[in-house]
Backbone bond lengths (Angstrom), bond angles and torsions (degrees), N, CA, C in turn:
res aa  C-N    CA-C-N  psi(-1)  N-CA   C-N-CA  omega(-1)  CA-C   N-CA-C  phi
1 M - - - 1.565 - - 1.570 104.90 -
2 V 1.344 113.17 147.94 1.485 122.78 -179.05 1.520 107.80 -75.68
3 P 1.318 116.62 126.40 1.479 116.40 172.51 1.484 116.84 -52.63
4 R 1.332 118.97 142.30 1.394 120.47 -178.33 1.516 112.62 -78.26
5 S 1.283 118.49 -24.42 1.420 118.59 173.15 1.479 113.27 -69.39
6 L 1.339 119.68 135.14 1.481 119.77 -169.99 1.593 104.37 -137.91
7 F 1.307 109.21 111.79 1.467 119.47 179.23 1.559 107.13 -127.98
8 V 1.340 113.10 114.43 1.445 119.49 -172.79 1.531 107.27 -117.90
9 L 1.301 117.81 119.56 1.468 122.55 170.88 1.536 108.23 -102.76
10 F 1.261 119.92 108.86 1.466 118.69 -171.67 1.566 101.11 -130.59
11 L 1.430 106.68 95.50 1.443 114.29 -178.46 1.524 115.59 -102.62
12 L 1.305 117.14 123.37 1.410 117.82 178.27 1.523 110.49 -115.03
13 T 1.321 117.28 110.65 1.519 120.86 -179.33 1.347 108.23 -90.14
14 L 1.308 119.03 116.17 1.564 122.72 -172.27 1.436 109.22 -137.36
15 P 1.323 114.34 84.18 1.454 121.43 173.47 1.621 111.21 -59.46
16 A 1.300 114.88 132.60 1.528 112.84 -172.87 1.458 113.78 -86.27
17 L 1.320 114.97 146.05 1.378 126.89 170.16 1.447 110.57 -128.74
18 A 1.381 125.61 139.20 1.494 121.65 -177.07 1.567 107.59 -60.88
19 G 1.347 112.13 127.46 1.430 119.27 175.37 1.452 118.79 84.67
20 C 1.388 118.42 -0.85 1.395 116.81 178.18 1.555 107.37 -149.20
21 L 1.244 114.65 175.66 1.599 115.50 178.95 1.536 104.89 -121.24
22 E 1.235 119.65 109.05 1.487 132.39 -164.20 1.482 105.42 -93.08
23 T 1.215 115.52 163.77 1.480 137.28 -90.03 1.398 112.45 -106.90
24 T 1.360 120.61 -53.68 1.423 124.04 -171.61 1.504 113.33 -69.47
25 R 1.279 108.31 122.24 1.597 117.89 176.25 1.514 109.88 -110.83
26 T 1.271 112.35 120.95 1.496 120.41 179.43 1.449 108.07 -111.56
27 V 1.400 121.71 108.48 1.393 125.07 -176.84 1.449 112.28 -118.93
28 T 1.289 117.87 124.21 1.532 122.29 169.56 1.591 106.29 -113.96
29 D 1.221 114.59 128.39 1.399 118.55 -171.32 1.590 113.48 -131.88
30 E 1.223 118.61 110.16 1.439 127.73 -173.88 1.446 116.11 -103.24
31 A 1.245 121.23 -4.83 1.466 123.98 -176.76 1.467 117.31 -122.47
32 G 1.368 122.18 19.35 1.384 127.67 -179.53 1.486 116.36 80.20
33 F 1.327 118.51 4.15 1.424 123.63 172.73 1.453 116.11 -66.57
34 L 1.305 118.67 130.83 1.529 118.99 179.16 1.494 104.51 -91.02
35 T 1.267 121.26 164.40 1.396 129.78 178.46 1.487 113.54 -117.28
36 G 1.347 118.90 25.08 1.392 127.22 -172.46 1.489 108.01 104.35
37 P 1.387 113.25 175.88 1.515 114.82 -177.65 1.471 110.01 -64.59
38 A 1.398 114.02 153.79 1.487 118.04 171.80 1.463 111.92 -78.59
39 R 1.340 115.68 151.61 1.481 119.01 -178.28 1.583 109.28 -57.97
40 G 1.292 111.22 126.66 1.542 113.40 171.13 1.578 100.96 113.09
41 T 1.348 121.42 -19.95 1.483 122.42 -176.01 1.556 115.08 -104.18
42 Q 1.219 113.05 -4.73 1.597 117.64 -175.88 1.576 103.00 -91.02
43 T 1.285 110.26 131.31 1.511 119.80 172.12 1.556 111.08 -121.96
44 G 1.303 112.00 155.90 1.395 118.44 179.93 1.535 112.56 108.15
45 S 1.233 122.33 -165.00 1.462 126.12 -177.46 1.544 114.08 -142.67
46 M 1.376 112.83 165.44 1.379 112.54 -175.37 1.610 104.51 -153.74
47 T 1.320 117.21 134.54 1.537 118.49 170.19 1.600 105.13 -125.04
48 A 1.313 112.57 157.00 1.446 116.00 -175.79 1.522 107.28 -155.52
49 E 1.356 122.88 139.82 1.423 127.69 169.96 1.403 112.77 -162.43
50 V 1.395 116.90 161.10 1.401 117.67 171.79 1.587 115.43 -70.87
51 K 1.218 117.01 115.92 1.358 122.67 -176.56 1.510 115.10 -81.77
52 G 1.307 118.80 -23.12 1.395 120.28 -178.22 1.553 112.04 178.31
53 T 1.298 116.31 155.75 1.517 124.15 175.47 1.507 103.45 -143.68
54 S 1.409 105.99 136.72 1.559 113.46 178.02 1.503 103.93 -145.22
55 D 1.444 109.91 151.94 1.492 120.35 -178.28 1.524 109.03 -123.36
56 R 1.249 117.46 143.28 1.492 117.89 165.46 1.501 110.59 -140.02
57 S 1.210 117.19 169.00 1.518 121.83 177.37 1.515 107.79 -150.08
58 G 1.293 110.75 157.57 1.452 114.90 179.73 1.628 110.10 174.75
59 Q 1.277 115.85 -150.64 1.527 116.65 176.41 1.541 107.97 -137.46
60 E 1.206 109.14 142.55 1.610 123.62 -178.12 1.507 107.23 -134.28
61 N 1.384 115.92 125.60 1.546 118.42 170.13 1.540 107.92 54.37
62 G 1.303 120.71 34.20 1.502 117.47 175.86 1.566 111.71 83.08
63 K 1.225 120.67 4.35 1.492 120.44 177.80 1.577 108.44 -121.43
64 Y 1.414 110.67 145.82 1.371 113.89 170.48 1.497 112.36 -72.27
65 V 1.410 113.85 144.58 1.453 123.83 178.19 1.479 116.55 -126.01
66 S 1.375 114.22 133.44 1.487 115.29 172.27 1.461 105.67 -126.23
67 E 1.341 120.17 134.74 1.477 123.98 -163.38 1.528 107.12 -137.75
68 R 1.298 116.57 128.26 1.497 118.27 173.47 1.588 108.91 -121.19
69 T 1.286 117.50 132.73 1.547 121.74 178.97 1.480 102.49 -111.98
70 I 1.324 115.63 129.82 1.445 124.89 171.53 1.531 107.67 -117.74
71 R 1.407 113.08 124.91 1.492 117.94 174.97 1.376 114.50 -107.32
72 I 1.373 121.77 120.40 1.490 122.27 -179.96 1.625 103.85 -115.77
73 G 1.305 112.43 132.56 1.462 120.72 -175.63 1.387 118.22 -151.15
74 G 1.388 120.62 169.14 1.391 122.08 177.88 1.515 109.33 167.22
75 T 1.225 122.05 -153.46 1.507 125.89 -175.95 1.457 109.74 -121.04
76 E 1.319 115.24 145.34 1.575 115.45 176.99 1.491 110.97 -152.09
77 N 1.358 114.45 120.15 1.457 112.48 -179.07 1.521 108.40 -127.76
78 L 1.314 116.80 42.09 1.509 121.82 -175.34 1.498 114.08 -76.25
79 N 1.272 118.03 156.58 1.500 113.97 171.04 1.348 118.14 -80.87
80 A 1.368 121.39 -18.68 1.415 125.43 173.25 1.389 109.00 -158.53
81 M 1.469 116.72 149.95 1.587 118.43 174.61 1.454 103.38 -159.48
82 L 1.357 110.21 161.24 1.518 128.70 175.28 1.574 105.52 -95.65
83 V 1.339 116.78 131.75 1.448 123.69 174.77 1.633 109.68 -122.53
84 V 1.258 117.65 118.27 1.454 122.53 -178.69 1.516 109.40 -116.96
85 L 1.321 124.29 112.15 1.378 124.11 178.69 1.558 112.09 -119.90
86 S 1.285 125.84 131.24 1.502 124.21 -174.65 1.442 114.74 -145.68
87 S 1.255 114.77 134.88 1.463 121.58 179.99 1.519 109.82 -141.29
88 F 1.286 118.63 177.28 1.461 124.26 -174.83 1.506 112.36 -115.39
89 N 1.385 111.57 -45.55 1.474 121.64 -177.41 1.560 103.14 -135.10
90 G 1.376 121.24 102.58 1.349 120.90 176.48 1.567 114.60 146.21
91 D 1.298 115.77 163.18 1.483 116.71 -175.67 1.494 111.74 -80.72
92 I 1.390 116.82 157.01 1.519 121.72 166.20 1.498 110.46 -124.58
93 D 1.265 119.10 131.81 1.463 121.76 177.20 1.478 107.85 -135.92
94 F 1.465 110.62 133.04 1.430 122.62 176.93 1.438 110.04 -119.71
95 T 1.373 121.39 124.05 1.463 123.40 174.51 1.529 108.03 -133.97
96 T 1.332 115.07 167.60 1.475 120.78 172.58 1.463 112.04 -124.66
97 G 1.348 116.08 165.42 1.411 123.69 -179.06 1.515 110.57 -154.15
98 A 1.325 109.69 -178.49 1.527 113.40 176.02 1.506 114.08 -79.20
99 G 1.367 111.70 166.70 1.495 118.89 178.21 1.541 109.98 84.53
100 D 1.320 112.67 -173.36 1.475 118.10 -174.72 1.524 110.39 -119.10
101 A 1.374 118.25 15.97 1.442 119.68 173.90 1.492 109.54 -93.48
102 F 1.446 111.23 150.94 1.445 114.11 174.73 1.508 108.61 -135.19
103 E 1.310 115.15 157.60 1.512 116.82 177.52 1.521 109.52 -144.64
104 V 1.256 121.39 137.60 1.502 124.71 171.00 1.489 105.22 -126.49
105 T 1.416 112.66 125.59 1.347 122.65 174.22 1.458 120.01 -109.49
106 I 1.265 123.46 118.91 1.396 129.54 -171.60 1.557 108.32 -110.61
107 V 1.353 120.61 116.34 1.430 125.15 176.34 1.505 111.79 -107.73
108 L 1.354 114.38 116.56 1.437 119.36 176.40 1.540 106.64 -103.07
109 K 1.384 115.68 129.85 1.509 118.25 -172.52 1.633 103.78 -136.45
110 G 1.288 108.49 128.46 1.421 115.23 176.13 1.566 108.86 -115.43
111 R 1.193 121.84 142.40 1.534 129.48 176.77 1.469 114.75 -126.45
112 G 1.305 121.04 144.11 1.405 126.25 -172.85 1.545 111.58 -164.87
113 D 1.354 109.07 169.79 1.568 112.65 -179.95 1.503 108.14 -87.23
114 T 1.370 122.36 -8.53 1.414 124.03 165.41 1.573 114.13 -131.07
115 A 1.352 116.49 157.11 1.431 117.48 -178.00 1.546 114.69 -57.25
116 S 1.368 113.40 -38.23 1.476 116.09 175.96 1.516 114.91 -66.73
117 E 1.387 117.60 -34.01 1.445 119.23 178.73 1.522 107.08 -66.26
118 A 1.301 116.63 -47.57 1.473 119.64 179.20 1.557 114.79 -51.42
119 R 1.416 108.16 -43.87 1.472 116.66 -176.96 1.482 111.65 -69.27
120 S 1.349 116.01 -38.93 1.459 119.10 175.34 1.496 113.93 -60.57
121 R 1.320 116.23 -37.85 1.502 120.34 -178.74 1.557 108.88 -73.27
122 M 1.275 115.48 -38.14 1.517 115.31 178.49 1.593 111.17 -68.14
123 E 1.281 114.08 -36.85 1.554 118.68 174.28 1.422 113.69 -77.18
124 G 1.307 120.11 -11.02 1.475 122.73 174.90 1.482 112.34 -86.57
125 M 1.290 120.28 7.19 1.462 120.34 169.08 1.574 112.90 -107.62
126 K 1.250 112.83 140.93 1.469 126.57 -172.87 1.459 115.28 -110.92
127 L 1.266 123.11 116.29 1.361 129.19 174.34 1.646 110.73 -94.60
128 E 1.267 116.15 127.51 1.416 120.53 169.09 1.607 112.31 -127.46
129 W 1.323 113.36 140.47 1.374 112.48 -173.63 1.633 107.93 -149.00
130 R 1.332 117.85 152.93 1.374 122.30 168.99 1.552 112.26 -159.08
131 H 1.375 110.99 163.02 1.443 111.91 -170.06 1.580 110.96 -136.56
132 E 1.411 118.19 -6.52 1.411 117.35 -172.89 1.535 109.95 -152.53
133 E 1.185 118.91 144.15 1.549 124.96 174.66 1.503 110.19 -145.93
134 D 1.190 125.36 111.90 1.473 134.77 170.96 1.513 104.50 54.33
135 G 1.341 119.92 48.21 1.387 122.21 179.01 1.443 121.83 84.80
136 L 1.344 118.43 -11.01 1.412 121.05 174.15 1.571 111.16 -97.71
137 H 1.388 111.89 125.73 1.485 118.84 -176.89 1.618 105.72 -91.63
138 F 1.313 110.18 150.30 1.517 123.75 174.93 1.568 99.14 -162.67
139 F 1.381 112.77 178.17 1.460 116.63 166.41 1.541 105.46 -141.93
140 M 1.383 108.92 124.41 1.533 120.47 178.18 1.513 109.58 -122.11
141 A 1.232 119.97 130.08 1.419 120.83 170.50 1.577 107.06 -141.10
142 K 1.346 110.90 132.90 1.519 120.85 -177.75 1.428 112.37 -132.34
143 V 1.211 119.58 136.07 1.560 127.37 173.35 1.532 110.02 -118.20
144 T 1.273 117.38 123.76 1.400 127.63 178.84 1.554 112.27 -128.67
145 S 1.313 119.43 157.39 1.362 124.22 177.25 1.556 111.05 -92.90
146 T 1.326 121.94 135.38 1.449 126.70 175.26 1.564 111.44 -91.88
147 L 1.338 116.83 -11.57 1.386 124.71 -177.45 1.631 107.79 -85.85
148 R 1.282 113.38 169.50 1.470 120.53 179.85 1.610 110.30 -78.30
149 T 1.353 116.01 -18.38 1.425 120.53 -178.48 1.428 108.52 -135.16
150 S 1.430 111.88 156.19 1.504 116.23 178.81 1.531 109.49 -102.51
151 T 1.333 118.73 4.77 1.480 121.20 -177.51 1.487 110.10 -57.27
152 G 1.390 110.93 138.99 1.403 113.79 -176.25 1.548 121.98 70.25
153 M 1.260 119.48 11.01 1.475 125.81 -176.76 1.405 109.17 -122.07
154 E 1.449 110.71 138.22 1.417 116.01 176.57 1.558 106.95 -143.88
155 A 1.379 115.44 140.05 1.424 118.35 -179.75 1.580 108.99 -138.26
156 S 1.230 115.46 112.23 1.467 122.02 -176.21 1.584 107.51 -103.33
157 I 1.366 113.74 146.64 1.492 118.81 174.91 1.592 108.43 -130.65
158 R 1.439 115.14 119.83 1.418 120.34 173.65 1.524 108.83 -116.27
159 A 1.388 114.22 128.75 1.593 114.33 -176.81 1.540 102.37 -130.22
160 K 1.353 110.21 143.72 1.432 118.80 164.92 1.481 111.23 -132.55
161 F 1.311 115.10 130.72 1.406 123.00 -172.18 1.445 111.24 -128.96
162 P 1.420 121.35 158.74 1.402 120.56 176.56 1.539 116.83 -59.16
163 A 1.359 115.90 142.76 1.459 118.07 -175.11 1.490 115.28 -76.87
164 S 1.310 115.97 -16.94 1.441 123.59 179.12 1.456 122.46 -69.39
165 T 1.267 119.21 -15.00 1.479 130.84 -178.83 1.533 110.56 -92.49
166 L 1.392 110.59 140.02 1.479 118.18 174.03 1.662 107.54 -85.43
167 Y 1.303 111.00 122.56 1.442 112.37 -174.33 1.572 112.00 -113.81
168 T 1.350 111.78 151.37 1.418 123.02 170.07 1.553 102.72 -112.78
169 L 1.256 117.44 122.95 1.410 124.26 -173.86 1.529 117.81 -115.67
170 D 1.332 115.50 123.07 1.600 115.56 175.22 1.573 100.94 -131.16
171 L 1.402 110.42 103.54 1.441 118.72 -179.30 1.530 110.66 -116.87
172 S 1.332 117.26 127.97 1.500 118.90 -176.57 1.520 110.67 -144.29
173 T 1.393 110.48 146.27 1.483 119.00 165.95 1.458 106.00 -150.58
174 T 1.443 116.73 177.44 1.379 118.71 178.01 1.520 111.80 -104.41
175 N 1.346 118.16 -53.72 1.322 125.11 175.75 1.446 114.56 -113.34
176 G 1.348 116.52 94.23 1.508 118.72 -176.24 1.502 102.06 162.23
177 E 1.443 108.77 171.13 1.500 118.88 177.51 1.501 113.97 -94.88
178 V 1.273 121.83 143.30 1.379 122.96 -177.32 1.600 107.15 -123.83
179 E 1.315 114.79 127.92 1.450 120.48 -173.42 1.523 113.65 -138.81
180 A 1.305 118.34 139.05 1.433 125.28 170.78 1.374 113.73 -132.88
181 T 1.420 120.63 125.87 1.493 119.36 -174.86 1.634 102.03 -140.46
182 G 1.366 106.12 150.52 1.459 118.71 169.15 1.509 116.88 75.85
183 A 1.412 115.63 11.76 1.453 117.36 -176.76 1.454 112.27 -102.72
184 T 1.369 112.07 147.79 1.512 119.02 167.02 1.500 104.22 -97.86
185 T 1.284 111.20 128.54 1.562 120.52 -162.53 1.502 113.97 -130.46
186 D 1.225 117.67 158.29 1.585 130.60 179.01 1.440 106.95 -129.95
187 G 1.408 121.37 43.66 1.370 124.12 -172.21 1.491 114.43 122.49
188 V 1.369 121.15 117.97 1.416 127.00 -178.76 1.475 108.93 -133.17
189 R 1.408 117.48 131.71 1.464 118.65 172.14 1.509 105.31 -137.20
190 L 1.400 117.96 117.92 1.443 127.49 178.01 1.487 111.06 -114.60
191 R 1.329 118.28 118.72 1.558 120.22 -178.02 1.567 111.09 -129.01
192 T 1.264 108.53 146.54 1.549 115.31 170.05 1.535 102.21 -159.18
193 T 1.393 108.58 171.61 1.522 111.40 174.98 1.502 107.00 -109.48
194 N 1.364 115.73 -49.91 1.428 117.69 176.92 1.533 115.59 -117.77
195 G 1.331 112.12 94.04 1.444 118.36 -177.35 1.570 108.42 158.84
196 N 1.290 114.68 170.96 1.412 123.02 -179.15 1.492 111.15 -83.80
197 V 1.441 118.11 152.12 1.472 122.15 173.38 1.526 103.72 -122.90
198 L 1.315 117.01 124.38 1.440 122.19 -170.85 1.498 107.15 -133.01
199 A 1.334 119.65 134.08 1.472 124.13 -174.64 1.531 106.09 -142.67
200 S 1.284 115.99 133.11 1.411 125.25 171.26 1.561 108.52 -129.69
201 V 1.336 119.51 93.11 1.533 119.18 -170.05 1.448 111.90 -139.46
202 K 1.346 112.29 161.73 1.499 119.73 163.74 1.488 106.36 -105.01
203 G 1.414 117.18 117.42 1.434 112.62 -172.92 1.570 115.75 -160.49
204 T 1.337 115.00 -150.35 1.429 120.42 174.94 1.496 109.36 -129.64
205 N 1.283 119.59 -85.83 1.445 125.64 175.56 1.434 117.99 -78.60
206 V 1.365 122.99 134.86 1.437 126.84 -179.52 1.372 108.90 -143.09
207 I 1.393 115.63 133.34 1.425 126.51 168.46 1.442 114.02 -124.57
208 L 1.397 120.72 116.35 1.447 120.14 173.95 1.493 107.01 -117.99
209 S 1.395 116.98 124.50 1.399 116.29 -174.21 1.508 110.32 -138.74
210 T 1.340 123.04 129.05 1.448 130.15 173.92 1.417 109.29 -144.94
211 T 1.420 115.54 167.28 1.420 119.69 174.96 1.561 112.44 -106.93
212 N 1.306 113.46 -48.47 1.468 120.98 178.96 1.610 107.11 -116.42
213 G 1.246 112.79 91.40 1.506 117.88 -178.30 1.447 111.85 162.11
214 D 1.345 112.59 174.69 1.603 118.61 179.18 1.509 103.49 -92.92
215 A 1.345 112.39 156.19 1.471 125.07 169.67 1.536 106.47 -119.83
216 D 1.400 112.87 113.42 1.492 116.43 -174.14 1.630 104.12 -125.35
217 L 1.366 111.81 140.22 1.491 118.60 -175.24 1.500 107.37 -140.90
218 Q 1.389 116.72 128.03 1.399 119.95 158.92 1.479 109.39 -113.05
219 Y 1.231 122.29 120.14 1.462 130.43 -164.33 1.448 115.58 -125.87
220 V 1.377 117.85 126.05 1.523 124.41 168.74 1.449 102.82 -116.98
221 P 1.319 117.38 120.80 1.560 120.27 176.40 1.459 111.66 -74.67
222 R 1.394 118.43 137.66 1.416 124.67 170.99 1.516 110.30 -111.83
223 A 1.286 116.17 -6.91 1.427 120.37 175.10 1.564 108.28 -166.48
224 S 1.414 126.53 167.92 1.369 123.05 171.71 1.576 115.48 -56.63
225 G 1.321 119.10 150.12 1.427 116.88 -178.63 1.481 110.47 -168.93
226 I 1.316 113.46 -168.67 1.455 123.41 -176.76 1.582 102.64 -129.28
227 V 1.382 113.55 132.81 1.494 119.85 173.60 1.486 108.40 -124.46
228 S 1.389 116.97 123.99 1.456 125.15 174.99 1.478 111.11 -120.31
229 L 1.247 118.52 128.98 1.442 131.76 -176.69 1.539 112.06 -125.33
230 S 1.226 118.78 116.74 1.501 114.54 -175.10 1.568 109.08 -146.34
231 T 1.343 117.25 146.35 1.499 122.98 168.94 1.519 101.36 -156.81
232 T 1.396 113.05 174.21 1.501 122.60 177.44 1.362 106.08 -107.78
233 N 1.308 118.48 -57.48 1.534 123.92 -172.70 1.487 108.14 -112.98
234 G 1.333 119.67 81.07 1.392 122.23 -179.95 1.485 111.61 171.84
235 G 1.215 114.93 176.96 1.552 120.31 178.33 1.525 110.19 -100.92
236 V 1.435 114.66 158.01 1.461 118.26 173.86 1.466 107.44 -122.09
237 D 1.292 118.29 132.67 1.528 121.85 -179.33 1.547 106.46 -136.56
238 A 1.228 116.31 126.81 1.544 119.32 177.39 1.583 108.93 -135.07
239 K 1.288 117.62 129.78 1.362 124.49 169.94 1.524 109.40 -110.41
240 L 1.344 114.21 124.06 1.530 124.89 -168.60 1.421 105.40 -117.55
241 K 1.332 112.12 131.99 1.440 122.05 174.31 1.542 110.90 -78.34
242 E 1.427 113.36 118.68 1.366 116.96 -176.31 1.602 111.30 -87.40
243 G 1.368 120.89 -121.92 1.436 121.04 -174.63 1.523 115.22 76.12
244 T 1.331 116.16 -116.56 1.440 117.34 -178.04 1.628 112.33 -80.66
245 A 1.340 115.34 -11.21 1.433 117.37 -177.81 1.543 113.80 -83.53
246 G 1.249 117.60 150.53 1.433 121.19 171.62 1.533 108.12 -120.89
247 Y 1.440 115.76 145.14 1.337 121.29 -172.12 1.619 107.37 -124.91
248 D 1.353 114.26 137.89 1.419 122.87 173.20 1.481 105.67 -113.05
249 V 1.240 127.09 106.15 1.506 127.97 -167.24 1.492 110.88 -119.74
250 A 1.265 115.40 135.14 1.480 126.21 170.06 1.601 113.88 -124.99
251 A 1.281 123.22 126.79 1.402 128.86 -171.52 1.454 109.81 -130.86
252 S 1.346 115.44 139.94 1.484 117.11 -178.35 1.623 108.20 -148.59
253 T 1.196 116.31 147.21 1.487 126.86 167.63 1.522 110.90 -149.70
254 T 1.389 108.11 150.01 1.554 112.67 173.91 1.523 112.98 -90.77
255 N 1.349 114.34 -44.14 1.498 118.28 -174.69 1.664 100.17 -124.55
256 G 1.337 115.58 90.03 1.473 119.18 -179.36 1.429 107.38 157.22
257 K 1.411 117.38 -173.82 1.298 127.59 -178.97 1.481 111.66 -114.73
258 A 1.308 119.14 145.24 1.553 121.33 175.91 1.532 107.41 -117.54
259 R 1.210 112.31 139.82 1.525 119.65 -179.98 1.540 111.28 -143.64
260 I 1.276 118.06 128.17 1.444 127.54 170.23 1.486 114.27 -117.66
261 T 1.337 115.18 133.72 1.472 122.93 -176.42 1.509 106.96 -129.62
262 L 1.279 116.86 108.24 1.606 122.78 179.59 1.556 104.10 -135.82
263 D 1.377 109.75 141.12 1.520 120.02 178.86 1.632 108.48 51.75
264 G 1.422 114.75 26.42 1.496 114.52 172.15 1.519 109.91 82.48
265 T 1.326 116.39 5.72 1.476 123.10 174.19 1.515 112.57 -109.46
266 T 1.434 117.64 129.35 1.384 117.15 -176.04 1.489 110.29 -111.69
267 T 1.409 114.18 138.78 1.448 124.16 175.16 1.578 107.19 -115.38
268 E 1.349 114.08 127.91 1.499 118.70 -178.22 1.458 110.90 -120.00
269 S 1.320 114.90 152.91 1.544 115.03 167.52 1.483 112.56 -69.45
270 R 1.341 119.52 144.94 1.427 121.28 -165.05 1.570 105.13 -98.76
271 K 1.361 123.18 -23.68 1.401 122.54 -179.17 1.517 106.85 -77.18
272 P 1.321 110.95 138.07 1.547 118.49 179.74 1.602 117.12 -58.54
273 Y 1.248 113.91 -24.84 1.465 117.74 179.38 1.577 113.68 -118.66
274 G 1.259 114.41 19.15 1.471 117.10 -179.48 1.526 112.28 81.01
275 G 1.270 116.13 -135.85 1.446 122.67 179.26 1.536 113.73 75.28
276 E 1.291 118.59 17.60 1.466 120.26 175.05 1.457 107.93 -143.67
277 S 1.385 111.64 161.69 1.562 119.71 174.69 1.509 109.25 -99.42
278 I 1.297 113.88 144.33 1.500 119.38 169.39 1.445 113.04 -122.68
279 S 1.284 120.79 160.00 1.369 122.99 178.25 1.544 113.42 -144.19
280 A 1.342 118.44 153.61 1.342 120.57 179.05 1.614 111.01 -153.50
281 R 1.352 117.40 152.11 1.440 113.87 177.80 1.596 108.15 -132.87
282 T 1.370 108.10 153.41 1.465 112.35 173.68 1.516 107.79 -64.30
283 R 1.501 110.05 147.19 1.526 111.12 170.65 1.426 113.07 -64.21
284 D 1.418 111.40 140.36 1.430 117.63 -177.74 1.429 119.47 66.91
285 Y 1.304 116.53 30.21 1.468 126.98 -167.64 1.535 106.74 -54.67
286 D 1.362 117.98 -52.73 1.443 119.64 -176.73 1.330 119.27 -61.62
287 A 1.428 120.30 -16.66 1.384 128.68 175.79 1.523 117.05 -91.22
288 R 1.297 117.79 -1.38 1.431 124.66 -168.63 1.586 103.34 -84.04
289 S 1.283 113.67 140.90 1.565 117.72 175.02 1.478 114.34 -68.01
290 L 1.430 115.08 -28.96 1.518 117.53 -176.51 1.567 97.24 -121.44
291 Q 1.320 117.44 125.49 1.443 127.54 175.57 1.539 109.44 -117.90
292 V 1.324 119.41 128.68 1.529 124.98 -176.85 1.404 108.32 -134.10
293 T 1.274 115.05 121.78 1.552 123.51 177.50 1.486 105.86 -95.38
294 V 1.386 113.37 126.27 1.477 121.87 -174.46 1.471 106.09 -118.28
295 T 1.425 119.07 128.31 1.465 123.29 169.59 1.614 107.37 -123.19
296 A 1.346 115.80 131.23 1.369 122.04 -175.33 1.572 108.94 -132.14
297 S 1.286 118.30 130.57 1.528 112.75 179.42 1.534 104.90 -156.38
298 T 1.413 109.79 152.88 1.484 119.47 174.06 1.584 102.05 -151.24
299 T 1.358 117.83 168.38 1.356 124.97 173.32 1.555 112.75 -99.46
300 N 1.399 113.23 -45.92 1.444 121.09 -177.08 1.457 108.62 -126.76
301 G 1.416 117.12 88.77 1.340 120.21 178.77 1.525 112.08 162.39
302 N 1.372 120.91 174.76 1.404 120.52 178.73 1.541 109.19 -95.46
303 V 1.379 115.26 163.53 1.412 123.01 175.77 1.594 105.75 -128.07
304 A 1.370 114.91 126.49 1.371 117.97 172.12 1.544 113.08 -134.00
305 I 1.338 115.00 123.20 1.437 117.36 -175.67 1.579 105.21 -121.52
306 T 1.244 119.44 126.23 1.502 120.77 -165.30 1.569 106.46 -138.26
307 G 1.335 112.05 125.66 1.517 120.75 172.72 1.392 111.55 -86.05
308 N 1.313 126.05 138.37 1.372 129.66 -177.43 1.581 117.07 -140.36
């Protein structure tokens, strides 16, 4: 059985170079999370380049706006790869599609009381990206602020990659929504502070974490794994594909209701305002070929875990 305690130390050491995301990756993994394919196991090829950059300026809601759009694209037919996307103010969205082409669109937007202030804030954001190191392919894109404040600054990242690849995803922002849909995965971690975290994946291990927002998951297991869903101010909702998989679920809330439905049987918290933990297991869990441990928690909101 997979232990219910989940401690993940996922360290990416990424010294910055202008125009790319450099090189050394230090990863310590205590929960079975993979960090992409090991060197020597990756097959296939990948190309990547900046396809175009465009600027626009104007006014929105009484503020001056200066916006830069950067499109990075190429082809990718790898068996497996790591994708790391990171921002500080803005949404992150990862999807998959047919074919072997991929595209990542980064939009840097500055707002201000004057046109020059908006432009300065837009130019105060730094994009670093990289896709290859010593023959190992991955995709990493990171946007940071070079100014002392992030006021009036927004950086969103939208990525679409081939559906045929097995992905390990680490997507994070501070103020914005993070979403991953349609991917077959070997480890997913979505993080934000103010915003929703949403995933619809076929995978193994999944971590969805936010403070102010909902954590929603649609999950089809491809191997045994650990799922951790957490928020403070928001609800947690998970739909788990049953069949050959067995689930060992624990759910808790302080101000709200918790409900687990597995094998058509529902377990609910008994206290009218929550404040307790409940748990449930798939019948014959120990005999199932796939075993998934699920932990779901919030402080202010409802928790609903449903097998289907």
